[in-house]
C-alpha positions in Angstrom: -10.6 -40.7 2.2 -14.0 -41.5 0.6 -16.6 -38.9 1.6 -20.1 -40.2 1.1 -23.2 -38.2 0.9 -25.7 -38.2 3.9 -28.8 -40.2 3.2 -31.1 -39.1 6.0 -33.2 -36.1 6.9 -32.0 -34.5 10.1 -33.7 -32.0 12.4 -31.2 -29.9 14.3 -32.7 -29.3 17.7 -30.4 -26.7 19.2 -31.2 -23.1 18.6 -28.3 -21.1 17.0 -27.9 -17.4 17.7 -26.4 -15.4 14.9 -26.8 -11.6 14.3 -29.5 -11.3 17.0 -31.7 -14.0 15.3 -32.5 -17.4 16.8 -33.4 -20.2 14.4 -33.6 -24.0 14.1 -31.7 -25.7 11.3 -33.5 -28.1 9.0 -31.8 -29.6 6.1 -32.0 -32.6 3.7 -29.0 -34.4 2.3 -29.7 -36.8 -0.5 -28.3 -40.3 -1.0 -25.9 -41.2 -3.8 -23.4 -43.9 -4.0 -20.6 -41.4 -4.3 -20.5 -37.6 -4.1 -21.3 -35.9 -7.4 -19.5 -33.0 -9.0 -21.0 -29.7 -8.2 -21.9 -27.3 -11.0 -19.8 -24.8 -9.1 -16.1 -24.9 -10.1 -13.2 -24.0 -7.8 -10.7 -21.7 -9.5 -7.1 -21.9 -8.2 -4.7 -19.1 -8.7 -2.0 -20.2 -11.1 1.2 -19.2 -9.3 3.3 -20.3 -12.2 1.6 -17.8 -14.5 3.1 -14.4 -15.2 -0.5 -13.0 -14.9 -1.8 -12.2 -11.4 -5.3 -13.0 -12.7 -4.6 -16.4 -14.1 -6.7 -19.2 -12.6 -7.5 -22.8 -13.5 -10.6 -24.6 -12.6 -10.9 -27.9 -10.6 -14.0 -29.8 -9.6 -15.9 -29.5 -6.3 -17.7 -32.4 -4.8 -21.3 -31.8 -3.7 -22.1 -33.5 -0.4 -25.8 -32.6 -0.6 -28.4 -31.8 -3.2 -28.2 -28.0 -2.8 -24.5 -28.2 -3.3 -24.9 -29.9 -6.6 -26.5 -26.8 -8.1 -24.8 -24.4 -5.6 -28.3 -23.0 -4.9 -30.3 -22.7 -1.7 -33.7 -22.5 -3.3 -36.0 -23.1 -0.3 -34.1 -22.3 3.0 -37.1 -23.4 5.1 -36.5 -27.0 3.9 -32.8 -27.1 2.9 -30.8 -24.1 4.2 -27.4 -25.8 3.9 -24.8 -26.6 1.3 -21.7 -28.8 1.9 -18.8 -28.9 -0.6 -15.7 -31.1 -0.5 -12.5 -30.3 -2.4 -11.7 -32.7 -5.1 -9.6 -35.5 -3.7 -8.0 -36.5 -7.0 -4.2 -36.4 -6.9 -3.6 -33.5 -9.3 -6.3 -31.2 -7.9 -5.5 -32.0 -4.3 -1.8 -31.5 -4.8 -2.4 -28.1 -6.4 -4.8 -27.0 -3.7 -2.6 -28.2 -0.8 0.4 -26.5 -2.4 -1.4 -23.1 -2.3 -2.6 -23.6 1.2 0.8 -24.7 2.4 2.5 -21.7 0.8 0.6 -19.4 3.2 -1.3 -16.3 2.5 -4.3 -17.7 0.6 -8.1 -17.6 1.1 -11.3 -19.0 -0.3 -13.4 -16.3 -1.9 -17.1 -16.8 -2.7 -19.3 -14.6 -4.8 -22.9 -14.9 -3.5 -26.1 -13.5 -4.8 -29.6 -13.6 -3.3 -32.6 -13.0 -5.6 -35.2 -10.3 -4.9 -38.0 -11.3 -2.6 -41.5 -11.7 -4.1 -42.2 -8.0 -3.2 -39.2 -7.0 -5.3 -37.9 -4.8 -2.4 -34.1 -4.8 -1.8 -32.9 -4.4 1.7 -30.8 -1.3 2.1 -30.6 -1.1 5.9 -33.2 1.7 6.0 -36.5 2.0 7.8 -38.4 0.1 5.1 -35.8 -2.6 4.6 -36.8 -6.2 4.7 -35.6 -8.4 7.6 -32.2 -10.1 6.9 -31.8 -13.8 7.1 -29.1 -15.6 9.0 -25.9 -16.6 7.1 -22.8 -18.6 7.8 -19.8 -19.6 5.7 -17.1 -21.8 7.2 -14.6 -24.6 6.5 -15.1 -28.3 6.8 -12.1 -30.0 8.4 -10.7 -33.5 8.4 -12.3 -34.3 11.8 -15.7 -33.2 10.6 -15.9 -36.0 8.0 -13.2 -38.4 9.0 -15.3 -41.2 10.5 -18.9 -41.2 9.6 -19.7 -38.4 7.2 -23.5 -38.5 7.9 -23.2 -38.1 11.7 -20.2 -35.7 11.4 -21.9 -33.3 9.1 -25.1 -33.4 11.1 -23.1 -32.6 14.2 -21.4 -29.8 12.3 -24.8 -28.3 11.4 -25.9 -28.3 15.0 -22.8 -26.5 16.2 -22.6 -23.5 13.8 -22.9 -21.1 16.7 -19.6 -22.4 18.1 -17.8 -22.7 14.7 -15.4 -20.1 13.3 -16.4 -18.6 10.1 -18.2 -15.6 8.5 -21.6 -14.9 10.1 -24.2 -12.3 9.5 -27.4 -11.5 7.9 -28.2 -11.6 4.1 -31.1 -9.5 2.7 -33.0 -10.4 -0.4 -31.4 -9.0 -3.5 -27.9 -9.0 -1.9 -24.8 -9.5 -4.1 -21.5 -9.7 -2.4 -18.2 -11.5 -2.0 -16.8 -13.1 1.1 -13.2 -14.2 1.6 -12.1 -16.6 4.4 -8.4 -17.0 4.9 -6.9 -20.4 5.5 -4.8 -19.1 8.4 -5.3 -17.0 11.5 -3.7 -16.3 14.9 -4.8 -18.7 17.6 -6.9 -21.0 15.5 -6.7 -24.6 16.7 -7.4 -26.1 13.3 -4.5 -26.6 10.9 -5.0 -25.3 7.3 -3.7 -28.6 6.1 -6.8 -30.3 7.6 -9.3 -28.2 5.5 -11.3 -30.6 3.3 -14.1 -28.3 2.1 -16.6 -25.6 3.1 -20.3 -25.1 3.9 -22.9 -22.4 3.6 -26.0 -21.8 5.7 -28.6 -19.3 4.7 -32.1 -18.3 5.8 -32.7 -16.6 2.5 -32.5 -18.1 -1.0 -29.0 -17.6 -2.5 -26.7 -18.8 -5.2 -22.9 -19.3 -5.0 -21.8 -17.8 -8.3 -18.1 -18.3 -8.1 -15.5 -19.9 -5.8 -11.8 -19.3 -6.0 -8.6 -19.6 -4.1 -6.7 -16.3 -4.2 -4.3 -14.2 -2.2 -5.7 -13.4 1.3 -6.4 -9.9 2.4 -8.6 -8.6 5.2 -11.1 -5.8 5.4 -13.9 -4.3 3.2 -14.3 -3.1 -0.3 -17.0 -1.9 -2.6 -15.1 -1.9 -5.9 -16.9 -2.8 -9.1 -20.2 -2.2 -7.4 -19.9 -5.4 -5.4 -19.3 -5.3 -1.6 -16.4 -7.5 -0.5 -15.6 -8.7 3.0 -12.3 -10.4 3.9 -11.6 -12.3 7.2 -8.9 -14.6 8.5 -9.7 -18.2 9.3 -11.0 -17.0 12.7 -13.9 -15.5 10.8 -16.0 -12.5 11.8 -19.3 -10.8 11.3 -20.8 -8.9 8.4 -22.7 -6.0 9.8 -26.4 -5.7 9.0 -27.2 -3.5 5.9 -23.6 -3.5 4.5 -24.1 -6.0 1.6 -25.3 -3.4 -0.8 -23.0 -1.4 -3.1 -24.1 1.9 -1.6 -23.0 1.0 1.9 -19.9 3.1 2.8 -16.7 1.6 4.1 -17.1 2.9 7.6 -15.5 0.5 10.1 -13.2 -2.3 9.3 -11.9 -5.1 11.6 -8.5 -6.9 11.1 -8.7 -9.4 14.0 -6.8 -12.6 14.5 -4.6 -12.1 11.5 -2.1 -14.8 10.7 1.2 -14.3 12.6 4.0 -12.7 10.6 7.1 -14.5 9.6 10.4 -12.7 10.0 10.4 -11.9 6.3 6.8 -10.5 6.3 5.1 -7.2 6.9 1.5 -5.9 6.9 0.4 -3.0 4.8 -2.8 -1.0 5.0 -4.2 -0.3 1.6 -6.8 2.5 1.3 -8.2 2.7 -2.2 -10.1 5.6 -3.5 -12.8 5.9 -6.1 -11.4 7.2 -9.4 -12.5 10.6 -10.4 -13.8 11.5 -13.9 -11.5 14.2 -15.3 -13.3 17.5 -15.6 -12.4 18.5 -19.1 -14.4 21.7 -18.8 -12.0 23.1 -16.2 -8.3 23.8 -16.7 -5.6 22.9 -14.3 -5.6 26.3 -12.6 -9.4 26.1 -11.9 -9.1 22.5 -10.7 -6.2 23.4 -8.4 -8.0 26.3 -6.9 -11.1 24.3 -6.3 -9.2 21.4 -4.7 -7.3 23.7 -2.4 -10.4 25.5 -1.3 -12.0 22.2 -0.5 -9.0 20.5 1.0 -11.0 19.7 4.0 -13.4 17.6 1.9 -10.5 15.8 0.2 -8.9 14.7 3.5 -9.6 11.2 4.6 -9.1 10.4 8.3 -9.1 7.0 9.9 -9.0 6.2 13.6 -6.6 3.3 13.9 -6.6 2.2 17.5 -5.6 5.3 19.4 -3.8 7.0 16.4 -5.3 9.1 13.7 -4.2 8.5 10.1 -4.7 11.5 7.8 -4.5 11.3 4.0 -4.7 14.3 1.7 -6.3 12.7 -1.3 -5.4 14.3 -4.7 -7.2 13.5 -7.9 -4.2 11.6 -9.1 -4.1 9.4 -6.0 -5.8 6.0 -6.5 -4.3 4.2 -3.5 -2.6 5.1 -0.2 -0.3 2.3 1.1 0.7 2.5 4.8 3.0 -0.1 6.3 1.5 -0.9 9.7 4.9 -0.4 11.4 4.4 3.3 10.9 2.0 3.2 13.9 3.3 3.3 17.4 0.7 0.8 18.7 -0.9 -2.3 17.3 -4.6 -2.1 16.3 -7.3 -4.3 14.9 -9.9 -1.8 13.9 -9.9 1.1 11.5 -12.8 3.5 11.7 -13.4 6.2 9.1 -13.7 9.6 10.8 -14.0 11.7 7.6 -14.0 11.2 3.9 -15.9 7.9 3.7 -17.5 8.9 0.4 -14.0 8.9 -1.2 -13.1 5.4 0.0 -13.6 2.3 -2.2 -11.8 -0.2 0.0 -9.7 -0.6 3.2 -7.8 -3.8 3.3 -4.8 -5.3 5.1 -2.3 -7.3 3.0 0.6 -9.4 4.2 3.8 -9.1 2.1 7.1 -11.0 2.0 10.2 -8.9 2.1 13.8 -9.8 1.0 16.7 -8.6 3.2 17.1 -5.5 1.0 13.4 -4.8 0.4 12.4 -1.2 1.3 9.4 -0.4 3.4 6.7 1.3 1.3 5.9 4.7 2.9 5.0 8.3 2.3 7.6 10.8 3.4 5.1 12.2 5.9 5.3 8.9 7.8 9.1 8.7 7.7 9.6 11.9 9.7 8.2 10.3 12.9 8.8 6.6 12.2 8.8 4.8 15.5 12.3 3.9 16.5 11.2 0.6 18.0 10.0 -0.5 14.5 13.3 0.3 12.7 14.9 -2.8 11.3 18.5 -2.7 12.4 20.6 -0.2 14.3 22.2 1.8 11.5 19.4 2.7 9.2 15.9 2.0 7.8 15.2 1.7 4.1 12.0 3.0 2.5 10.6 3.5 -0.9 8.2 6.4 -1.7 4.9 4.8 -2.5 4.0 7.6 -5.0 7.4 7.3 -6.6 8.5 3.7 -5.8 11.8 3.8 -7.6 13.0 6.5 -5.1 14.8 4.7 -2.2 14.9 6.7 1.1 17.6 6.0 3.7 16.9 7.2 7.3 20.2 6.9 9.1 20.8 6.6 12.9 23.2 9.6 12.8 25.5 11.7 10.6 28.5 9.4 11.1 26.7 6.4 9.7 25.3 8.5 6.8 28.8 9.7 6.0 30.1 6.2 5.8 27.6 5.5 3.1 27.5 8.7 1.2 30.3 11.2 2.0 32.7 9.9 -0.7 29.8 9.9 -3.2 29.0 13.5 -2.3 32.5 14.7 -3.4 32.5 12.4 -6.4 29.2 13.7 -7.7 28.6 17.3 -6.5 31.5 19.1 -4.8 33.3 21.7 -6.9 37.0 20.8 -7.4 36.4 17.1 -6.5 33.7 15.9 -9.0 34.8 12.7 -10.7 37.5 11.9 -8.1 37.5 9.1 -5.6 38.8 10.6 -2.4 40.5 8.5 0.3 39.3 8.5 3.8 42.4 10.6 4.7 41.6 13.1 2.0 38.0 13.5 3.3 38.9 13.5 7.0 38.6 17.3 7.5 36.0 18.0 4.8 32.3 18.4 5.2 29.9 16.3 3.1 26.2 17.0 3.4 23.6 16.5 6.2 21.3 14.9 3.6 21.9 13.3 0.3 20.5 12.6 -3.2 21.9 10.6 -6.1 20.4 9.4 -9.4 21.1 6.0 -11.0 23.6 7.4 -13.5 25.8 8.9 -10.8 25.7 5.8 -8.7 26.6 3.5 -11.6 29.5 5.9 -12.5 30.8 5.9 -8.9 30.9 2.1 -8.5 32.2 1.6 -12.0 35.2 3.9 -11.4 35.9 2.2 -8.1 36.1 -1.1 -9.9 38.2 0.2 -12.7 40.7 1.8 -10.3 40.5 -1.1 -7.9 39.7 1.5 -5.3 38.9 0.1 -1.8 35.4 1.0 -0.7 34.3 0.7 2.9 31.8 -1.9 4.1 28.9 0.6 4.1 29.6 1.5 0.5 29.7 -2.1 -0.5 26.4 -2.7 1.3 24.9 0.3 -0.5 26.0 -1.2 -3.8 24.3 -4.5 -2.9 21.1 -2.7 -2.0 21.1 -0.7 -5.2 21.6 -4.0 -7.2 18.8 -5.7 -5.3 16.4 -2.8 -6.1 17.4 -2.3 -9.7 18.8 1.2 -9.3 22.1 -0.1 -10.8 22.5 -3.2 -13.0 25.4 -5.4 -13.7 25.9 -5.7 -17.5 28.3 -8.0 -19.4 31.0 -5.3 -19.3 30.4 -3.0 -16.3 27.7 -1.5 -14.0 25.0 0.5 -15.8 22.2 2.7 -14.5 18.9 1.0 -13.8 15.8 2.8 -12.7 15.5 5.1 -9.7 17.4 7.2 -7.2 18.5 7.3 -3.6 18.0 10.1 -1.0 18.8 10.2 2.7 18.3 12.0 6.0 19.5 11.3 9.5 17.8 10.9 12.9 20.6 13.1 14.3 18.8 16.1 12.7 16.2 17.8 14.8 12.6 17.2 13.6 12.2 20.6 11.8 15.4 19.9 9.8 14.3 16.3 9.1 11.2 17.7 7.6 13.1 20.4 5.6 15.8 18.0 4.4 13.3 15.3 3.4 11.3 17.8 1.5 14.4 19.1 -0.3 15.8 15.6 -1.1 12.3 14.3 -2.0 12.0 17.0 -4.6 15.4 15.7 -6.0 13.9 12.2 -6.1 11.0 13.4 -8.3 13.4 15.4 -10.5 15.6 12.3 -11.0 12.7 9.9 -11.9 10.1 12.0 -13.7 11.0 13.4 -17.1 7.9 15.6 -17.3 9.1 17.5 -14.2 12.6 17.9 -15.5 11.1 19.4 -18.7 9.2 21.9 -16.6 12.3 22.8 -14.6 14.3 23.2 -17.7 11.7 25.6 -19.2 11.5 27.7 -16.0 15.3 27.8 -15.7 15.7 28.9 -19.3 13.0 31.6 -19.0 14.6 33.0 -15.8 18.0 33.1 -17.5 16.4 35.2 -20.3 14.3 37.7 -18.4 16.0 37.8 -15.0 19.7 36.8 -15.3 20.7 38.5 -12.1 18.4 36.3 -10.0 19.9 33.2 -11.5 23.4 34.6 -11.0 22.5 35.2 -7.3 21.6 31.6 -6.9 24.7 30.3 -8.7 27.0 32.4 -6.4 25.1 31.2 -3.3 25.7 27.6 -4.3 29.4 28.3 -4.9 30.2 30.6 -1.9 28.2 28.9 0.8 30.9 26.7 2.4 28.4 24.0 3.4 27.4 23.6 -0.2 30.2 24.2 -2.7 28.3 22.8 -5.6 29.9 22.2 -8.9 27.7 24.7 -10.8 29.5 23.9 -14.1 27.4 20.7 -14.0 24.2 22.0 -15.5 22.1 19.0 -14.5 23.2 19.5 -10.9 22.7 23.3 -11.1 19.1 23.0 -12.4 18.3 20.3 -9.9 19.5 22.4 -6.9 17.9 25.5 -8.4 14.6 23.7 -8.3 15.0 22.2 -4.8 16.2 25.4 -3.1 13.2 27.3 -4.5 10.7 24.6 -3.5 12.0 23.4 -0.2 9.7 26.0 1.5 6.2 27.0 0.5 6.0 29.6 -2.3 4.7 32.3 0.1 8.0 32.0 2.1 10.4 32.2 -0.9 10.7 35.9 -0.7 11.5 36.1 3.0 13.9 33.1 2.8 16.1 34.6 0.0 16.1 38.2 1.3 17.4 36.9 4.7 19.6 33.8 4.7 21.3 33.7 1.3 21.7 37.5 1.2 23.5 37.4 4.6 25.9 34.8 3.3 26.6 36.6 0.0 26.6 40.2 1.3 30.4 40.6 1.2 31.1 38.5 -1.9 28.3 39.8 -4.1 26.9 43.1 -2.7 25.4 44.1 -6.0 23.5 40.9 -6.5 22.2 41.1 -2.9 20.9 44.6 -3.4 19.1 43.5 -6.5 17.4 40.6 -4.7 16.3 43.0 -1.9 15.1 45.7 -4.3 13.0 43.2 -6.4 11.9 41.3 -3.3 13.2 38.2 -5.1 10.2 38.4 -7.5 11.9 36.4 -10.2 12.6 33.5 -7.8 9.1 33.6 -6.4 7.5 33.4 -9.9 9.8 30.5 -10.8 9.0 28.6 -7.7 5.2 29.2 -8.2 5.3 27.7 -11.7 7.2 24.6 -10.6 5.0 24.2 -7.6 1.8 24.4 -9.6 3.0 21.7 -11.9 3.8 19.4 -9.0 0.4 19.9 -7.5 -1.4 19.3 -10.8 0.5 16.1 -11.5 0.8 14.5 -8.0 -0.8 16.7 -5.3 2.6 17.7 -3.8 3.9 21.3 -3.8 6.6 23.6 -2.6 7.2 23.1 1.1 4.9 20.1 1.4 5.5 16.7 -0.3 3.7 14.9 2.6 0.4 13.3 1.6 0.0 10.9 4.6 0.5 11.6 8.3 -0.2 10.0 11.6 -1.4 12.2 14.4 
């Protein structure tokens, strides 16, 4: 298709209503024998590059004089720019390949100079009036027959076109992203041939690139960014300045999801400068006293998303299946000053891909959004190598993990693969946790002994391979990176919360060396200054028939020591140990029980406080509460 440049001056008679302004379009398109290259280059994401930021430049064709320089200098005379994608074989193939692969958008960086008065519009009382703006695609039908008449007709019909509309103030500098796809759009992405800009104020298109599509609003790097699907949308007045808060975001007409796709809500926070003048204890105290000011709340449809933002948290990721109802608007109720961006991203999933989630969302995950009947698989977004299984009931959980429980943790059975008959009358656990080393050892021994594993255990092995928790080497199976924990929907909600807290703490212990070092130090110090408290815990782990831990395994002993002290808040450690464990141990160890009562479990309380403080300083979680994100 040979797109020629219009050679006539056209007056657009219909009035076009955008952003409460009515205006007439006048534009001039200048004659040339063939379209010239624009000074503006189009950068294509190089999908073959290992770098996510690698782009390569291709030419854009200018279909009018303003497009040659990518500048609208005098909007009263020429308010339009028309660009066509390069039709040369190599450039067109690269562009169409990106569009056809799905999930891409055209992103423009736009800057308007200051007005003669030098005043920048900020949406306040003295702000200058904004000028109308439109950014949309040119499709095959727009320029298929007679480019002159087609583009003139396009210009006259902007009000009816889909695209990004709004008002642009003098001095604005922003980015606008228009996806190639949307729900319900009649036009096919394959028919896109270029794009156009209309503006009532002078502006320059500084950059143009094809990049991964996302939808929402951001003010990162001091430049406001707006993302829409191909259905377009409106940029609210006064929001193109860097000081404008991310307050209300629309996600309308998003492209339909394929079976292997999901949507994630990404809330990014401004990074905090570390306060070197204050130690961790002072920072911790100040943060807890101002927890109300560090809480971000978003109204997502009829549900309220609450995020407790810690200084270490840069981004909160929420899979939109965590919500019970669909929504297309997110409004910030509190904490807008903390938010840098709110965007929706669509992501492809493999059959064994976990859903990214905070434990606070897993507790009440909607049953209707669970993939499959037996379990849902998650990864903890703060500790992504920790996989979390949420099983339908205890029986399904036992099929996956009961044999592992005896092989890894049960006294008298550790290192042994029990048959189903051997385990038939034995109790495993109501929740589970295993590190990569234990998992690799279990599956290695099963292969060496040619032990027949059940279908659930073989599925577990495949999931662990797919997520890099265990790895196949030339000789055998070796540990990869990560761990697995599990809970069951058969547990009542209060136990689901307790179990997930307990197992989640194990997940941190498995995957974070810095935390293991702290636990080692606390354990060693307690052994020196309060050996009876440690002996009390050891005997509780051994005597309690539902536990029966192999306390000769010091890694296991330290891990459970930590988790049982931190599964409840530190102010409840004393009451917990004076009551439940003391009752269980009263006959077997009366002297140790009397000691815990007389000291009010002070040694255990202090140990719990030290470990809890470290967790809070590092990640914003603490004893009894590892949940940063909740839906109310």
